[in-house]
N, C-alpha and C positions, 0 to 999 in steps of 0.2 A: 426343693420341690420333689414330690413323689412321682416316680416314673409312671406313665400311663399303663404300661405293660404290667407293672406290679399291682396296680389298682384292679385291672381286669382279672388277673390271676386270683387275687384275694376275693373278688366277688364270686368267681366260679367256685372256689373252695368253700366259701360261706354257704352257697347254694347247695353244694353236695352235702355238707355237714348237716344243714337244717332238714334236708329231705331224708337222708340216710339214717341219721341219728334220732330223728323225730323231735328235735329241739323245739320246733315251731309247728308241729303237726296239728292241724285243726281237729277239734273234737268231732267224733262221729255223731250224727244226729240220733237222738233217743228214739227207740222203737216205740211205735204207737201202742198204747195199752188198750185192750178190749174194754168196752163199756159193759160192765157187769150188772149195773142197776141204775135206776133213777128213782128219786124219792122226793115228793113234794107234799108232805102231809100238812094240811092247813090247820089241823087241830080243832076243826069245827065240829058241828054236831054229827052224830052217827057213830056206830060201833065199827071196829076194825074187823075185816074178814080177809081170808087168804084163799086163793084158788091156784092150784098147781096143775099145769098141763104136762103130763109125762112125755107126750110126743115132741113137744117143743123144748122141754126142760126149762120152762119159764114159769115163774109165779107172778100173779097179778094181785095187788093189794088195794083194798077199797076201804073207805070210811063212809058208812052208809051206802049210797048208790054211786059215790064219786070215786073214780080211780085215782089213787094218790101215789102209786108207784108200781114198779115191776123189777124183777131181778132174774138173772139166770139162777138155776138150781142144779144140783147134781143128785139124782135119785138112784135107786138100786140098779146095779148092773145085772147082766144075765146070771141067773142062779140066785140072785138076791133081790128080785124085783119088788118095787114098792107097789102096794095094792091101791087100787082106786077106791073111792068111797067118801062118805061125809064123816068128818072127825071134829073133835074139839080139843083144844089144849087142856090137858089135865094136870100138868106139872110144869113149873118153871124154876130153873136153877141157873145161877151165873156160871157154874162149872159142874159138869157131871163126868165121872170117869166110866168108860164103857166096861161092862162086865162080860162082854162077848169078844171084843176085838182089841188088838194092840200091836206091838212090835217087840222084837228081841234085839238088844244091843249089847256090845261088849263093854268092858270096863272103861274104854276111852270114849264111849258114846256112839261108836260106829254101828249103824243098823245092820244086823246080819240076817234078819227076817222081818220084812216090812208088813207081812200079812199073817200075823200070829193070833192064836187064841189062848185063853188061860190054860187050856189043856195041852198046848203044844210043848213038847219036850224042850227044856232050856239047857243048852250045853254048859259045862262047868265054866265058871268065870263070867258068864253072861247073865243078863237080867231081863225079865218080862216087864213091859211098860204098858198099862192100859191106855187106850186112846182117850185123850181129853176132848170133851165136847162142850165148848164154850157157848153160853147163852142157850142152854138146853130148853126146848119146849116140847114136851112129850105129847104124842097124839094117840098112842095105842098102849095096851097093857102088856104087849110083848116086845117093848123096847124100841119102837120107832118114834122118832121125833125130828124136829127142825133144830139145827145148830150150825155154828160156824164151821167151815171146812174148805178144803181145796176144791176148785172147779177147774180141773186140768184142761178140759176141752169144752168150752161153752157149747151147750146144745147136746152133749152126750152124757149118758148115765155113767156113774163111776163109783157109787157108794155101795155099802153092804145092806142098803134098804132105807136108811135114814135120808132126810132131805137136807143136803148141805147148802148153806147160804154163803154169799161172799163175805169174807171176814170183816171188811171195813163197813159193810152194810148192816149185818145182823144186830149190832147194838141198837140201831135206830128202830128196827122192828120190835126187838125185845122190850124196848121202853114203852111201847104203846099196846102190846098184847097183854092178855090176862088169862087166868084159868077160865075157860068157857069160850074163848075166841074160836070161831068156826074156821075149819080148814077143810076145803073141798079138793080132792085129788081126782082128776079126770084124765082121759086119754083122747084128745081131740085129733082132728086132721091137721097135719103139718101145714103151716102158712108158708107163703113164698118170701115173706120179709119178716124182719125182727121188729119189735115194738119201736115206735118212734119217740120223739121227745114229748114229755108231758107238757100240758099247758093248753 
């Protein structure tokens, strides 16, 4: 028969091991991800249109008169502001490489300058990489368009003038737009709340 004292000691040791060594450490709960878009295109009648509010950094998508989606966007930061106005999509490409902006990285791929231009001096042994713009939808003749990109702080402008769209959303929009799709950019009064659920 195993002595009761030995059993108690063993249980204490097991408890210490599991908590200090993390053998049975419970997983930490996953951080909630911000909702960056909603999309409910019914594919029904009517043409697609896009309206972007610079104050909110939010785009609203319609088919005819029906709202079928919204998303956060990231437009031009200070010094690179995105202009208001009525535009249309004039070019669509699955991938366009920027001829204005990019980054410089060393031979190992470590970025040494994340905000470079083609004219930025490149140190020996390093390379300039133009920024890739996936699902490019041009709206001006001076290089402004909608494309996939980072939205680091939803509700805040962060780009060089283009309209960045959430990466996992932009293929849905690209699929239903065409050359001629209207894009209206406005600067409205900030709302007190974000868009709600579609439906």
